[in-house]
C-alpha positions as CSV (number, residue, x, y, z in Angstrom):
1,M,150.5,83.0,104.6
2,R,147.7,81.2,105.6
3,T,146.9,77.6,104.7
4,M,144.2,77.5,102.1
5,E,141.4,75.2,102.9
6,P,141.3,71.6,100.5
7,V,137.6,72.6,99.4
8,L,138.7,76.0,98.0
9,Q,142.1,74.3,96.4
10,T,139.9,71.9,94.8
11,W,137.5,74.5,93.4
12,I,140.5,76.6,92.2
13,E,141.8,73.5,90.2
14,R,138.7,72.7,88.7
15,V,138.0,76.4,87.4
16,R,141.0,76.5,86.0
17,Q,140.8,73.1,84.3
18,A,137.1,74.7,82.9
19,A,138.8,77.7,81.4
20,A,141.6,75.4,80.0
21,H,138.7,73.2,78.3
22,Q,136.0,75.8,77.5
23,T,134.0,73.7,79.8
24,A,130.9,75.6,81.5
25,L,130.5,75.1,85.1
26,R,127.3,75.8,86.9
27,I,127.2,77.2,90.5
28,R,124.6,75.7,92.7
29,G,124.1,75.5,96.2
30,G,120.7,74.0,97.9
31,G,119.0,74.8,94.4
32,S,116.0,76.7,95.7
33,K,116.3,78.9,92.7
34,D,116.6,76.3,90.0
35,F,113.2,77.2,89.0
36,M,114.1,80.8,87.8
37,A,117.2,79.7,85.6
38,Q,117.0,80.8,82.0
39,S,118.8,77.4,81.0
40,L,120.3,75.0,83.4
41,R,123.4,73.7,81.6
42,G,127.3,72.9,82.5
43,E,128.7,70.8,85.1
44,V,127.5,71.7,88.4
45,L,129.7,72.9,90.7
46,D,128.0,72.5,94.1
47,T,128.8,74.8,97.0
48,R,127.2,73.0,99.8
49,Q,130.3,71.5,100.8
50,Y,132.1,74.5,101.8
51,C,129.7,75.7,104.9
52,G,129.7,76.9,108.4
53,I,130.3,80.5,110.4
54,T,133.7,81.3,110.4
55,S,133.2,84.7,112.5
56,Y,130.3,86.3,114.5
57,E,130.5,89.1,116.6
58,P,127.1,90.0,118.0
59,S,128.3,93.4,119.7
60,E,129.7,94.5,116.3
61,L,126.7,93.3,114.3
62,V,128.8,91.5,111.8
63,V,128.9,87.9,110.7
64,T,131.1,86.2,108.4
65,V,129.9,82.8,106.9
66,R,130.8,80.5,103.9
67,A,128.9,80.3,101.0
68,G,127.3,76.8,101.1
69,T,125.7,77.4,104.5
70,P,122.3,76.9,104.7
71,L,120.4,80.1,105.1
72,S,118.1,78.4,107.6
73,E,121.0,77.7,109.8
74,L,122.4,81.2,109.8
75,E,119.3,82.9,110.4
76,A,118.7,80.4,113.3
77,T,122.3,81.4,114.6
78,L,121.2,84.8,114.6
79,A,117.9,84.5,115.9
80,E,119.6,83.0,119.3
81,R,121.4,86.1,119.9
82,G,118.4,88.5,119.6
83,Q,119.5,89.6,115.9
84,C,118.5,88.8,112.0
85,L,119.0,89.4,108.1
86,A,116.5,92.4,108.1
87,F,115.8,92.1,104.4
88,E,114.3,89.0,104.9
89,P,115.9,87.0,102.0
90,P,113.3,84.5,100.2
91,H,114.2,80.7,100.5
92,F,112.0,79.0,98.4
93,A,112.4,75.5,99.7
94,V,110.6,73.1,97.6
95,S,110.2,69.9,100.1
96,R,110.9,69.1,103.2
97,A,114.0,66.9,102.0
98,D,115.3,70.1,100.0
99,T,118.3,71.8,102.0
100,G,117.0,74.9,100.7
101,A,118.7,78.3,100.3
102,T,122.2,78.6,101.4
103,V,124.0,82.2,101.8
104,G,126.0,82.2,98.7
105,G,122.7,81.9,96.5
106,M,121.1,84.8,98.5
107,V,123.9,87.1,97.6
108,A,124.7,85.9,93.9
109,T,120.6,86.4,93.0
110,G,120.3,89.7,95.4
111,L,116.6,88.7,96.3
112,S,115.1,90.5,99.3
113,G,111.6,90.1,100.6
114,P,108.8,92.3,102.1
115,A,110.8,94.7,104.2
116,R,113.0,95.7,101.3
117,A,111.5,99.1,100.7
118,S,112.1,100.0,104.4
119,V,115.2,98.6,105.5
120,G,117.3,98.1,102.0
121,G,118.3,95.2,100.0
122,V,121.1,92.3,100.2
123,R,123.6,94.8,98.6
124,D,123.0,97.1,101.6
125,F,124.5,94.4,104.3
126,V,127.1,93.0,102.6
127,L,130.5,94.3,103.9
128,G,132.9,92.0,102.0
129,L,133.5,88.5,100.5
130,N,136.1,86.2,99.3
131,L,135.6,85.2,95.4
132,I,137.3,82.5,93.0
133,N,137.3,84.4,89.8
134,G,137.1,82.7,86.4
135,R,141.3,82.6,86.2
136,G,141.1,80.4,89.2
137,E,142.6,83.2,91.7
138,L,141.1,83.5,95.2
139,L,140.3,87.1,95.8
140,T,139.3,89.2,99.0
141,F,136.9,92.3,98.8
142,G,135.9,94.5,101.0
143,G,136.4,93.8,104.9
144,Q,134.2,92.8,108.0
145,V,133.7,96.5,109.6
146,M,130.8,98.7,108.3
147,K,132.8,101.6,107.4
148,N,135.1,100.5,105.0
149,V,136.4,102.6,102.0
150,A,139.7,101.2,100.7
151,G,139.2,100.5,96.9
152,Y,136.3,99.7,94.6
153,D,133.2,98.4,96.1
154,V,133.7,95.0,94.2
155,S,131.8,93.0,97.0
156,R,128.6,94.6,96.5
157,L,129.1,94.2,92.4
158,M,128.3,90.3,93.1
159,V,125.2,90.9,94.4
160,G,122.8,90.3,91.8
161,A,125.3,89.0,89.2
162,W,123.9,85.1,89.6
163,G,127.4,83.8,89.8
164,T,128.6,85.3,86.6
165,L,131.4,87.0,87.8
166,G,132.7,84.1,89.8
167,L,132.4,81.9,92.8
168,I,131.8,83.3,96.2
169,A,133.5,81.4,98.7
170,E,132.7,83.3,102.2
171,V,130.8,86.5,102.9
172,S,130.5,89.1,105.8
173,L,127.0,90.7,106.3
174,K,126.0,93.2,108.5
175,V,123.1,92.3,111.0
176,L,120.4,93.8,112.7
177,P,118.8,93.5,116.3
178,L,115.5,91.9,116.1
179,A,112.4,94.6,116.1
180,V,111.5,95.0,120.1
181,A,107.6,95.1,118.6
182,E,105.6,94.3,115.8
183,A,102.1,94.9,114.5
184,T,100.5,93.9,111.3
185,L,97.1,95.8,110.1
186,V,94.7,95.4,107.5
187,F,92.8,97.7,105.6
188,E,89.9,96.9,102.8
189,L,91.0,99.5,100.1
190,D,91.1,99.3,96.2
191,Q,94.7,99.3,95.1
192,A,94.7,103.1,94.0
193,R,93.2,104.1,97.5
194,A,96.1,101.8,98.9
195,L,98.8,103.1,97.1
196,A,97.8,106.8,98.0
197,Q,97.5,105.8,101.5
198,L,101.0,104.1,101.6
199,H,102.8,107.1,100.0
200,R,100.9,109.5,102.8
201,W,102.1,107.2,105.7
202,G,105.4,107.1,103.7
203,A,105.8,111.0,104.5
204,Q,105.1,110.4,108.1
205,P,107.4,109.6,110.8
206,L,105.8,105.9,111.2
207,P,107.5,102.7,111.7
208,L,106.7,101.1,108.4
209,N,108.2,98.0,107.6
210,A,106.2,96.0,104.8
211,S,102.8,96.2,102.7
212,C,101.1,93.5,100.8
213,W,98.2,94.9,98.9
214,V,96.4,92.0,97.1
215,R,92.4,90.8,95.9
216,D,91.7,88.1,98.5
217,V,90.9,84.9,96.1
218,T,90.1,82.7,99.1
219,S,86.9,84.8,100.0
220,G,83.9,84.5,98.4
221,D,83.0,88.2,98.3
222,R,87.0,88.8,97.2
223,P,87.7,91.8,99.2
224,E,90.8,94.2,98.2
225,L,93.1,94.1,101.1
226,L,96.1,96.1,102.3
227,F,98.1,94.9,104.8
228,V,100.9,96.8,106.4
229,R,103.5,95.6,109.0
230,L,105.0,98.1,111.5
231,R,108.4,97.3,113.5
232,G,110.1,99.2,116.0
233,A,110.0,100.5,119.7
234,A,106.8,99.2,121.4
235,A,105.7,102.5,122.1
236,A,106.2,103.8,118.4
237,V,104.2,100.4,117.2
238,Q,101.6,100.9,119.3
239,A,101.0,104.9,118.6
240,A,101.5,104.3,115.1
241,S,98.7,101.6,114.9
242,Q,96.1,103.8,117.0
243,K,96.6,106.8,114.4
244,M,96.6,104.4,111.4
245,L,93.2,102.6,112.3
246,V,91.6,105.5,113.2
247,E,92.6,107.3,110.2
248,V,91.3,104.8,107.5
249,G,89.5,102.0,109.5
250,G,90.9,98.7,109.8
251,K,92.0,96.1,112.4
252,R,95.2,94.9,114.0
253,L,95.8,90.8,113.4
254,D,97.4,88.7,116.1
255,N,101.0,88.6,115.4
256,A,101.0,84.6,115.6
257,L,98.6,84.7,112.9
258,A,100.4,87.4,110.6
259,A,103.9,85.7,110.8
260,P,103.2,82.9,108.6
261,D,101.5,84.6,105.9
262,W,104.6,87.3,105.9
263,Q,106.8,84.2,105.3
264,A,104.7,82.9,102.8
265,C,104.5,86.3,101.3
266,R,108.4,86.2,101.3
267,D,108.7,82.8,99.6
268,L,105.8,83.2,97.2
269,R,103.7,80.7,98.6
270,L,100.3,83.0,99.0
271,P,97.5,81.6,97.2
272,F,98.1,84.3,94.6
273,F,101.5,82.5,93.7
274,A,99.9,79.2,92.8
275,Q,100.3,78.1,89.1
276,P,97.6,79.1,87.1
277,S,95.3,76.9,85.3
278,A,96.7,78.7,81.8
279,P,99.9,76.7,80.8
280,D,100.8,79.8,78.7
281,M,101.0,82.1,81.8
282,G,104.4,83.2,83.8
283,L,104.9,85.1,86.9
284,W,105.9,88.5,86.2
285,C,107.9,90.9,88.6
286,L,107.7,94.6,87.9
287,S,109.9,97.0,89.6
288,V,108.9,100.4,89.3
289,A,109.0,103.9,91.0
290,Q,107.3,103.4,94.4
291,T,105.4,106.2,93.7
292,A,104.2,105.2,90.3
293,P,100.2,104.9,89.9
294,V,97.7,101.8,89.2
295,L,99.5,100.0,85.9
296,D,96.8,99.9,83.0
297,L,97.4,96.1,82.6
298,P,94.6,93.7,82.1
299,W,95.8,90.9,84.7
300,P,95.3,91.0,88.6
301,Q,98.5,92.0,90.2
302,L,100.0,91.7,93.9
303,V,101.5,94.6,95.2
304,Q,104.5,94.8,97.9
305,W,107.3,97.0,98.6
306,H,105.1,100.2,99.3
307,G,104.1,100.5,95.6
308,A,107.4,99.5,94.2
309,Q,107.2,96.1,93.2
310,R,103.8,94.5,91.2
311,W,103.5,90.8,90.6
312,L,101.1,89.5,87.8
313,W,100.7,86.6,86.0
314,A,100.7,87.1,82.1
315,P,101.6,85.1,78.8
316,L,104.6,85.5,77.0
317,N,103.1,87.4,74.1
318,A,102.9,90.3,76.5
319,T,106.2,90.6,77.1
320,Q,106.8,93.9,75.0
321,A,103.5,95.4,76.6
322,L,104.6,94.8,80.1
323,R,108.2,96.2,79.6
324,E,107.0,99.2,77.9
325,T,104.7,99.7,80.8
326,A,107.6,99.1,83.5
327,A,109.5,101.5,81.7
328,R,107.0,104.3,81.7
329,A,107.0,104.0,85.2
330,A,110.7,104.1,85.7
331,G,111.5,100.5,86.2
332,H,111.6,97.1,84.3
333,A,109.8,93.8,84.0
334,T,111.3,90.5,84.7
335,L,109.9,87.0,84.0
336,F,110.2,85.5,87.3
337,V,108.6,82.1,86.6
338,A,108.4,80.9,82.6
339,P,105.3,79.2,81.7
340,A,104.7,75.6,82.3
341,H,104.6,74.7,78.9
342,S,107.8,76.9,77.6
343,T,110.4,74.6,76.3
344,E,112.6,77.3,74.8
345,P,114.9,79.5,76.9
346,V,113.3,82.9,77.6
347,Q,114.8,86.4,78.0
348,R,114.1,86.8,81.5
349,R,115.4,90.3,81.5
350,A,115.1,93.5,79.1
351,R,118.4,93.6,77.8
352,L,120.7,96.4,79.2
353,P,121.0,99.8,77.5
354,E,124.3,99.7,75.1
355,P,126.5,101.9,77.7
356,L,125.5,99.6,80.5
357,A,126.0,96.4,78.4
358,R,129.2,97.5,77.4
359,I,130.3,97.9,81.3
360,Q,128.9,94.7,81.8
361,Q,131.0,92.9,79.2
362,R,134.1,94.7,80.1
363,L,133.6,93.1,83.9
364,R,132.6,89.7,82.4
365,A,136.0,89.8,80.4
366,E,138.1,90.9,83.4
367,F,136.7,88.5,86.0
368,D,135.6,85.4,83.8
369,P,137.6,85.8,80.5
370,A,136.9,82.2,79.5
371,G,133.3,82.6,80.2
372,V,133.0,79.5,82.6
373,F,130.7,80.5,84.8
374,N,126.6,80.5,84.4
375,P,126.8,81.5,81.0
376,A,123.0,81.0,80.4
377,E,122.7,83.9,82.8
378,F,125.1,86.5,80.8
379,N,123.0,88.5,78.1
């Protein structure tokens, strides 16, 4: 029987006390995603004291890391061995003094960056994890190998649960080698032509990795631009670049200049994401079918994930229209950043259909019967 870490024992006692006294706990790492929270309430349970990489096997492409570990620290360690988190999790650091995103927050929110449509999301890379449930029990799910079929896949259930099912203590992740070659191409295309072209390229054996279509608000003539990033073997990237540039007409950007822009795209720091002048505008993310056409909406958009993710600024009174539009495109709309003037809690996500809502309720009752964890995030 292994000796339990003092931090974990402290957390377990705190969870048990919270359950006994009906006290809410708000799980928090670096606070990089506080701006997304529906309502920041409950006693803060800070995960940053439980940090560090506990196991890393580069030859096996597996790393096990504690939840409070800064994401930047994990990525730096992986980069030293020529490896990475292929799904490019956002950091959202608000200042130089901010500790930034943590591994636990990365898993709990389930957010991925520009490469999501090509390589998969956080859920696809989680192999196993340790969790403290609402009863104060330390549970282990999954393992540290890629082929693990024992029992239910509970570890991936925690991805995107926003901490409502328990406190993640440690997680094992699949990592991948860094791409040998990379190229960013830019084409001047309107949104309809850009989407059609992405669909054509997606049906071909090309090393597509990420894409971003946007109207360039920093330029006087405001051109509509499609950026496409290729990653893979050097010969494949070179051949694809030549083919695509001849087929459509565009140019290849210097990687040193393009890399910061892709990071800004990942962290929502492009000019498009700057807070609008109108205080009633919120930032919406529409997740739709990748083949969905241009959406009939009056607000400018930024398109990622080869068409599967559409960003826009719109007022709260457009909520119903946005959600109906997303539903028609086989997707859903999420209020990512609430309007600056909003003081009342807002419903960031559409309510689940009744069958799924019942499943969600049953899971919450099993994992956290007293409703201790992040109650504001549970619909």
